[in-house]
C-alpha positions as CSV (number, residue, x, y, z in Angstrom):
1,M,34.5,6.3,14.4
2,K,37.0,9.1,13.6
3,K,35.3,12.5,13.3
4,T,37.4,13.3,10.2
5,V,35.8,10.2,8.4
6,L,32.3,11.1,9.5
7,R,32.9,14.7,8.3
8,E,33.7,13.3,4.8
9,Y,30.5,11.3,4.9
10,A,28.5,14.3,5.9
11,R,30.1,16.3,3.1
12,L,29.3,13.5,0.6
13,I,25.6,13.5,1.6
14,V,25.4,17.3,1.2
15,R,27.6,17.8,-1.9
16,S,27.0,14.6,-3.9
17,G,23.8,13.4,-2.3
18,V,21.3,16.3,-2.4
19,N,23.9,18.7,-4.0
20,V,22.7,21.8,-2.1
21,Q,22.7,24.9,-4.1
22,K,23.3,28.4,-2.9
23,G,20.1,29.8,-1.3
24,Q,18.2,26.5,-1.1
25,E,16.4,25.4,2.0
26,V,17.3,22.0,3.5
27,I,15.3,19.6,5.7
28,V,17.0,16.8,7.6
29,Y,14.9,13.9,8.9
30,A,16.6,11.9,11.6
31,D,16.0,9.6,14.6
32,L,17.5,10.4,17.9
33,D,20.5,8.2,17.4
34,Q,23.5,10.2,16.0
35,P,22.9,13.9,17.0
36,E,26.6,14.8,16.6
37,F,26.5,13.5,13.0
38,V,23.3,15.3,12.3
39,A,25.0,18.5,13.4
40,M,27.8,17.8,11.0
41,V,25.3,17.5,8.1
42,V,23.7,20.7,9.1
43,D,27.1,22.4,9.2
44,E,28.0,21.1,5.8
45,A,24.7,22.3,4.4
46,Y,25.4,25.8,5.6
47,K,28.9,25.6,4.2
48,A,27.3,24.8,0.8
49,K,25.4,28.1,1.2
50,A,22.0,26.7,2.2
51,K,19.6,29.5,3.2
52,K,18.0,27.6,6.0
53,V,18.4,24.1,7.5
54,T,15.6,22.5,9.5
55,V,15.9,19.2,11.4
56,E,12.8,17.1,12.1
57,W,13.4,14.4,14.7
58,D,11.6,11.1,15.0
59,Y,11.5,8.5,17.7
60,Q,10.0,5.1,17.3
61,P,8.8,4.6,20.9
62,L,6.7,7.8,20.5
63,E,5.3,6.5,17.2
64,K,4.3,3.3,19.0
65,L,2.5,5.3,21.8
66,H,0.7,7.5,19.3
67,S,-0.6,4.5,17.4
68,R,-1.7,2.9,20.6
69,Y,-3.6,5.8,22.1
70,Q,-4.8,8.0,19.3
71,S,-8.0,7.2,17.4
72,V,-7.9,6.5,13.7
73,S,-9.7,9.8,13.0
74,T,-7.1,11.7,15.0
75,M,-4.2,9.9,13.3
76,G,-5.7,10.4,9.9
77,K,-6.6,14.0,10.1
78,V,-4.4,16.5,8.1
79,E,-4.4,19.7,10.2
80,D,-4.5,23.1,8.4
81,W,-1.0,23.8,9.5
82,V,0.2,20.6,7.9
83,A,-1.4,21.5,4.6
84,A,0.1,25.0,4.9
85,R,3.6,23.5,5.4
86,Q,3.1,21.3,2.4
87,E,2.2,24.3,0.3
88,H,5.4,26.0,1.5
89,Y,7.4,23.0,0.4
90,C,5.8,23.2,-3.1
91,Q,6.9,26.9,-3.2
92,V,10.5,26.6,-2.0
93,L,11.3,23.0,-3.1
94,P,13.7,22.2,-0.2
95,C,16.5,19.6,-0.4
96,R,15.5,16.6,1.7
97,I,18.0,14.5,3.6
98,H,16.7,11.3,5.3
99,L,19.2,9.8,7.8
100,I,17.7,6.4,8.6
101,S,18.7,4.4,11.7
102,E,15.4,2.9,13.0
103,D,15.1,-0.5,14.7
104,P,13.8,-3.1,12.2
105,D,11.6,-4.4,14.9
106,G,10.8,-1.0,16.4
107,L,7.1,-1.0,15.8
108,K,6.5,-4.7,16.4
109,G,3.1,-5.2,18.0
110,V,1.4,-2.1,16.7
111,R,-2.0,-2.5,15.0
112,T,-1.0,-2.4,11.3
113,D,-4.7,-2.0,10.2
114,K,-5.0,1.1,12.3
115,I,-1.9,2.7,10.9
116,A,-3.0,1.8,7.4
117,K,-6.5,3.3,7.8
118,A,-5.0,6.5,9.1
119,R,-2.5,6.7,6.2
120,Q,-5.3,6.0,3.7
121,M,-7.3,9.0,5.2
122,R,-4.3,11.4,4.9
123,Y,-3.0,10.4,1.5
124,P,-5.8,11.8,-0.7
125,I,-5.2,15.2,0.9
126,L,-1.4,15.1,0.7
127,K,-1.2,13.5,-2.8
128,P,-1.7,16.8,-4.8
129,Y,1.2,18.4,-2.9
130,L,3.4,15.4,-3.5
131,E,2.6,15.3,-7.2
132,R,3.4,19.0,-7.6
133,R,6.9,18.3,-6.2
134,E,7.4,15.2,-8.2
135,N,10.9,15.1,-9.8
136,R,11.4,18.8,-8.9
137,E,13.2,18.3,-5.5
138,Q,16.6,17.0,-4.7
139,W,16.6,14.3,-2.0
140,C,18.9,11.7,-0.5
141,I,18.4,8.7,1.8
142,A,21.5,7.7,3.7
143,A,22.0,5.9,7.0
144,V,23.6,6.2,10.4
145,P,23.7,3.5,13.1
146,G,21.0,3.2,15.8
147,V,21.8,1.1,18.9
148,A,18.9,-1.3,18.4
149,W,19.6,-1.7,14.7
150,A,23.3,-2.3,15.4
151,K,22.6,-4.9,18.1
152,K,20.2,-6.8,15.8
153,L,23.0,-7.1,13.2
154,F,25.8,-7.8,15.7
155,P,24.2,-9.3,18.9
156,E,27.4,-10.8,20.1
157,L,29.0,-7.3,20.5
158,S,28.6,-4.7,23.1
159,R,26.5,-1.7,22.3
160,N,29.4,0.5,21.5
161,Q,31.2,-2.2,19.5
162,A,28.0,-3.0,17.5
163,V,27.5,0.7,16.6
164,E,31.2,1.0,15.5
165,K,30.8,-2.1,13.4
166,L,27.7,-0.8,11.7
167,W,29.4,2.5,11.1
168,E,32.2,0.6,9.3
169,A,29.7,-1.2,7.1
170,I,27.8,1.9,6.2
171,L,30.9,3.8,5.3
172,Y,32.4,1.0,3.3
173,T,29.2,0.3,1.2
174,S,28.8,4.1,0.7
175,R,32.2,4.4,-0.8
176,V,33.5,6.8,1.8
177,D,37.2,6.5,1.1
178,A,40.1,9.0,0.5
179,D,38.0,10.9,-2.1
180,P,34.3,9.8,-1.8
181,V,33.1,12.5,-4.2
182,K,35.4,11.2,-7.0
183,A,34.5,7.6,-6.1
184,W,30.8,8.4,-6.7
185,E,31.5,10.2,-10.0
186,E,33.2,7.0,-11.2
187,H,30.5,4.8,-9.8
188,N,27.8,6.8,-11.5
189,A,29.6,6.5,-14.8
190,R,29.7,2.7,-14.5
191,L,26.0,2.5,-13.7
192,K,25.2,4.8,-16.6
193,A,27.1,2.6,-19.0
194,R,25.1,-0.4,-17.8
195,C,21.8,1.4,-18.3
196,D,22.8,2.7,-21.7
197,Y,23.3,-0.9,-22.9
198,L,20.1,-2.1,-21.4
199,N,18.2,0.7,-23.1
200,S,19.8,-0.1,-26.4
201,L,18.2,-3.5,-26.3
202,R,14.6,-2.2,-26.4
203,I,13.3,-4.7,-23.9
204,A,9.7,-5.8,-24.1
205,S,9.8,-8.1,-21.0
206,L,12.1,-9.6,-18.4
207,H,11.9,-13.3,-17.4
208,Y,13.2,-14.2,-14.0
209,R,14.0,-17.8,-12.9
210,A,15.7,-19.2,-9.9
211,D,16.0,-22.6,-8.2
212,N,13.8,-21.5,-5.3
213,G,10.8,-21.6,-7.5
214,T,10.8,-18.0,-8.9
215,D,9.4,-18.0,-12.5
216,L,8.1,-14.5,-13.3
217,T,7.7,-12.5,-16.5
218,V,7.3,-8.7,-16.3
219,G,6.3,-6.6,-19.3
220,M,7.9,-3.2,-20.0
221,M,6.6,0.1,-21.5
222,P,8.0,0.9,-24.9
223,E,8.7,4.3,-23.5
224,G,10.5,3.0,-20.4
225,R,14.2,3.4,-19.7
226,F,16.6,2.0,-17.2
227,C,18.1,4.5,-14.8
228,G,20.8,4.2,-12.1
229,G,23.0,6.2,-9.8
230,G,22.5,10.0,-9.9
231,E,19.7,11.8,-11.6
232,K,18.7,15.3,-12.6
233,S,15.7,17.2,-11.1
234,L,13.4,19.1,-13.4
235,Q,15.3,22.2,-12.1
236,G,18.4,20.7,-13.8
237,I,20.3,19.9,-10.6
238,F,22.2,16.6,-10.5
239,F,21.9,14.6,-7.2
240,N,22.2,11.1,-5.8
241,P,18.9,10.0,-4.2
242,N,20.4,6.9,-2.5
243,I,23.7,6.4,-0.7
244,P,24.6,3.6,-1.2
245,T,23.1,2.4,-4.5
246,E,24.1,-0.4,-6.9
247,E,20.9,-0.8,-9.0
248,C,19.8,-0.3,-12.6
249,F,16.1,0.1,-12.4
250,V,13.0,0.6,-14.6
251,S,9.3,1.0,-14.0
252,P,7.4,-1.9,-15.7
253,K,4.0,-1.6,-17.4
254,R,1.1,-2.0,-15.1
255,G,-0.9,-5.2,-15.8
256,L,2.0,-7.1,-17.4
257,A,3.3,-9.5,-14.7
258,E,2.7,-13.3,-14.7
259,G,4.1,-16.0,-12.4
260,I,5.5,-16.4,-9.0
261,V,8.4,-14.8,-7.2
262,Y,10.0,-15.7,-3.9
263,A,11.6,-13.1,-1.6
264,T,15.2,-13.9,-0.7
265,K,15.7,-11.5,2.2
266,P,13.4,-10.3,5.1
267,L,11.5,-7.1,4.4
268,S,11.3,-4.4,7.1
269,Y,7.9,-2.7,6.5
270,Q,6.6,0.0,8.8
271,G,8.9,-1.1,11.6
272,Q,7.9,-4.8,11.3
273,L,9.6,-7.7,9.6
274,I,8.1,-9.8,6.9
275,E,10.0,-13.0,6.3
276,N,10.1,-16.0,3.9
277,F,7.3,-14.9,1.6
278,Y,6.2,-15.3,-2.0
279,I,3.9,-13.4,-4.3
280,R,2.0,-14.7,-7.3
281,F,0.9,-12.4,-10.1
282,E,-1.9,-12.7,-12.7
283,K,-2.4,-10.0,-15.3
284,G,0.0,-7.8,-13.3
285,R,-1.8,-8.0,-10.0
286,A,-0.6,-9.8,-6.8
287,V,-3.4,-12.4,-6.3
288,E,-1.6,-14.4,-3.7
289,A,0.9,-13.3,-1.0
290,V,2.0,-15.7,1.7
291,A,4.6,-15.1,4.5
292,E,5.9,-17.4,7.2
293,K,6.3,-14.3,9.4
294,G,4.5,-10.9,9.1
295,Q,1.5,-12.1,7.2
296,E,-0.7,-9.3,8.5
297,A,1.8,-6.7,7.5
298,L,2.1,-8.2,4.0
299,T,-1.6,-8.4,3.5
300,T,-2.1,-4.8,4.7
301,M,0.7,-3.6,2.5
302,I,-0.7,-5.0,-0.8
303,S,-4.2,-3.7,0.0
304,M,-3.3,-0.1,0.8
305,D,-4.9,1.0,-2.4
306,E,-5.7,-0.3,-5.9
307,G,-2.1,0.2,-7.1
308,A,-0.4,-1.4,-4.2
309,A,-0.9,-4.9,-5.7
310,Y,0.9,-4.0,-8.9
311,L,4.6,-3.6,-9.6
312,G,6.2,-0.1,-9.8
313,E,9.8,-1.1,-10.2
314,C,12.2,-3.8,-11.5
315,A,15.8,-3.3,-10.3
316,L,18.9,-5.3,-11.3
317,V,21.7,-5.7,-8.8
318,P,24.5,-8.2,-9.1
319,E,25.5,-10.7,-6.3
320,D,29.0,-9.2,-6.3
321,S,28.0,-5.7,-5.3
322,P,29.9,-4.3,-2.3
323,I,26.9,-4.7,0.0
324,A,26.4,-8.4,-1.0
325,Q,30.1,-9.0,-0.6
326,S,30.0,-7.6,2.9
327,G,28.0,-10.7,3.9
328,I,25.8,-8.6,6.2
329,L,22.0,-8.9,6.2
330,F,21.1,-5.3,7.2
331,Y,17.4,-5.7,7.8
332,N,17.1,-2.3,6.1
333,T,15.8,-1.9,2.5
334,L,18.3,0.9,1.6
335,F,21.1,-1.7,1.9
336,D,19.4,-5.0,1.3
337,E,17.9,-3.8,-2.0
338,N,21.4,-3.0,-3.2
339,A,22.7,-6.4,-2.4
340,A,20.2,-8.3,-4.6
341,C,17.8,-7.9,-7.6
342,H,14.5,-6.6,-6.3
343,L,11.0,-5.6,-7.3
344,A,8.8,-2.9,-5.8
345,L,5.1,-3.0,-5.2
346,G,3.2,0.3,-5.7
347,N,4.1,3.6,-7.3
348,G,6.2,3.7,-10.4
349,Y,8.8,6.4,-11.2
350,A,7.9,8.9,-13.9
351,D,11.5,9.7,-14.6
352,T,12.0,6.1,-16.0
353,I,9.8,7.1,-18.9
354,D,11.5,8.6,-21.9
355,N,10.9,12.4,-22.3
356,F,9.1,12.5,-19.0
357,E,10.1,16.1,-18.6
358,N,7.6,17.0,-21.3
359,R,4.8,14.7,-20.1
360,T,2.3,15.1,-17.3
361,L,1.9,12.5,-14.6
362,E,-1.5,11.6,-16.1
363,E,0.2,11.0,-19.5
364,C,2.8,8.8,-17.9
365,R,0.2,6.8,-16.1
366,A,-1.7,6.4,-19.4
367,L,1.4,4.8,-20.8
368,G,1.3,2.2,-18.0
369,L,3.1,3.7,-15.0
370,N,1.6,2.4,-11.8
371,D,0.0,4.8,-9.3
372,S,-0.1,4.1,-5.6
373,M,0.4,5.6,-2.2
374,I,3.1,3.0,-1.4
375,H,6.4,2.0,-3.0
376,V,7.9,-1.0,-1.2
377,D,11.0,-2.8,-2.4
378,F,11.5,-6.5,-1.7
379,M,14.5,-8.5,-2.5
380,I,14.4,-11.5,-5.0
381,G,18.0,-11.9,-6.2
382,C,20.1,-15.0,-5.4
383,K,23.1,-16.9,-6.7
384,T,21.0,-19.1,-9.0
385,M,18.9,-16.3,-10.6
386,D,18.9,-16.0,-14.3
387,I,17.2,-13.1,-16.1
388,D,16.5,-13.0,-19.8
389,A,15.3,-9.9,-21.8
390,I,12.9,-10.5,-24.6
391,T,13.3,-7.6,-27.0
392,E,10.7,-5.9,-29.0
393,D,11.9,-7.8,-32.1
394,G,11.5,-11.1,-30.4
395,K,15.1,-11.9,-29.5
396,T,16.1,-13.4,-26.2
397,V,19.2,-11.7,-24.6
398,P,20.8,-13.0,-21.4
399,I,20.9,-10.2,-18.7
400,F,21.8,-12.2,-15.6
401,R,23.4,-15.6,-15.1
402,K,23.8,-17.1,-11.7
403,G,23.0,-13.9,-9.9
404,T,25.3,-11.5,-11.8
405,W,25.6,-9.6,-15.1
406,A,25.7,-11.8,-18.2
407,F,27.4,-9.0,-20.2
């Protein structure tokens, strides 16, 4: 891939993604797949007047070794220096850039119960720090090709050809063209117009139906609002948390979900694939979850804590989105969730509640916002999906017909 094009992508992530401000600290999280591109991102962050840029590297084979040899108590312990670092983050509110490239099958074979128990031990200690930073930081998740990921998508190609092909797909779906910053400004305007219309309807519930058996009704909070594209932090800084993104999303009301929904794409969770699964809800809770592949991971996921079995997000994505039109199954949630309507189990987003700036997290949760240590998106959209909105005054308004917008 031409370095000039990659430089534009790096600039997009820094300028339109996290929107680094003069004097801010930046943290880049990356796997060991594209070090030259990571260096470009660091360079662009400094050119945006970042005070300090830190890179934290990850490597799936090491994760696998740690999970094999460390005890649960060791994996689950939060060292004093980790807590001190979290406190530092609360004080400086760094911009966070996540460059994902991991192998969808990279943690296949690890003990999911062991990893889950360790995470459950750490979360109560880390949660207060996370909540103090809620909606105050700028963050952006973007992608770069990893060899294993690229070969899974394009097994017929050589390593180099597969990586190049994946670069092309990432850049196309991320709108990296002659002027990507302008392209994202226009894209954000379109998403905002969609959300404005949805919010004008005052939706009480959404009813999903498809010929694969999906028949699900999800209730909304009266205070809920659809969001999409860029957003503002509580510090007043506009940023784009996902590159790419195609969704208009809202957090539903906990306890108001009835029916069954079938996943239409595989879900990569904690480095393992969950395929061909369905979830049945009663009184908002997932009471049955069955997968042809990855059952243990699915069961573990929805039992991570009390809120993990409830919905935290409903997202609307048309079948004619650029990612869907690419025809590529990415085996990566950042992309696959933006190719189809999806739901998320777990934590809801406080910023989808009207006037959230003047509410505490406790007040948002009292309104019906779900609370959980997980937030996992799974794809449910297909070409036969119809979605109706039932408004607060009892009207039925078509939102999706045959997998795309009905308005």
